[in-house]
Structures are given as structure tokens and as C-alpha cells.
N, C-alpha and C positions, 0 to 999 in steps of 0.2 A: 572429620567429615563435615562438609558444609550442608546445611539444610536447604531444601528447595524453598524459594520464597513463596509466600502465600499468593494466590491469584490477585488479591487486592493490592499487594505490594507491587506486583508486576504491572498492574494497571496504573498505579500512581507513578511508577518509574517511567512508563510509556508516555503518560500525559506531561511529565516534566520535560521529556525530550521533544515531544511533538504536541504542544498544547492545542494546536489547531485540530487535532484528531477528535477532540470532544465535539466538534461541529460537523464532522464528516458524515456524509450520507450513508456510508457503508457501516457505520458503527453498530447497526442492528441487523445488518444483512448476514446471510449465511457465508461464512469465510470460504467455504468450498467454491463459491462462485468466483472468487478472486485468485484461486489456485486450481484451475481446471484440469491440470495434468495433460499428458500427451494426446489423449483421445477426446478431451473436452474442448469447449469453445469459450472464449473470454467475453462474448457478446453481452451477456447479462451484466457482468461486472462493469464493462465499459459504459453501458447505458446508465447504470447507477452513478458512476463517476462523472459523466457529462452533466448531470443535474446537481452536482455537489457544490456547496458554497465555498469549499476550501480546495477545489481542484488544483489551482496553481500552487498552493503551498505543498500539497501532497506530491505533485509532479516534481517540483523543485527539490524536495527532500529525497525522493527516490533517485533522482539523477545525481544529486550531490553526494549521497551515501552509496551510490552504485548498488542498489538493491538488485539482487540477482533473480528473484523468483516472484511470480504473481503479477497481478494487475495493480498498478499504482498510478494515480493521476490520469486515468483513462488510457494508460500506455501499457502494452504488453511487454514481456521480457525482450522480445526481438526489437520492438520499436525503441525501447530505451537503449539497447546496445547500439542500434543504428544511429540514434541521436548523439550518443556519447562519442562514437567514432567520427562523426561529422564535425563535432566541436573540438576534437583533439588536434 
């Protein structure tokens, strides 16, 4: 049986994959804002993203890895899907 990594291990792994995330405006925001669900609105998350110093890096990462859920780089799931279809 494999043990679940400690939260600090997950954070370190995340920062190795996405070092720019250490500078993200969302790093101290409520994660629920970025995953609003079917009844929620992404507006607050998009506002946070638009003022972020690593917005381009985040958006490029989300598009490049085809992240399916949440607001990333000021783009909703639908906006990312549309962008990926146009570039295909």
C-alpha cells in the first residue's frame, strides 16, 4: 500500500512542475472561487487572475496540459475548450 504524500510534499512537487505558481495572485485566495461549480460564477476568480503577474504562464500551462476544470489564467473551462478547438 502506498502512503499519501504529506501536504508539504505535494506543494514541493507542484512548485517543481509550475515554479511560477509561487508568484500567482491566487496562491492565498479561496480555491472554491476557482472551481465555482454549475451554480457558481467565475467572476471573482477571473478578476484575481487579471491582476496576476504570472497570468500568461498560468494560461499557457492550462492550455498546454488541457486542464479540464476551474479557472486558470483568467479563462473558464469553456473558454479554454473554445481556444483549443480554434487552434486545432
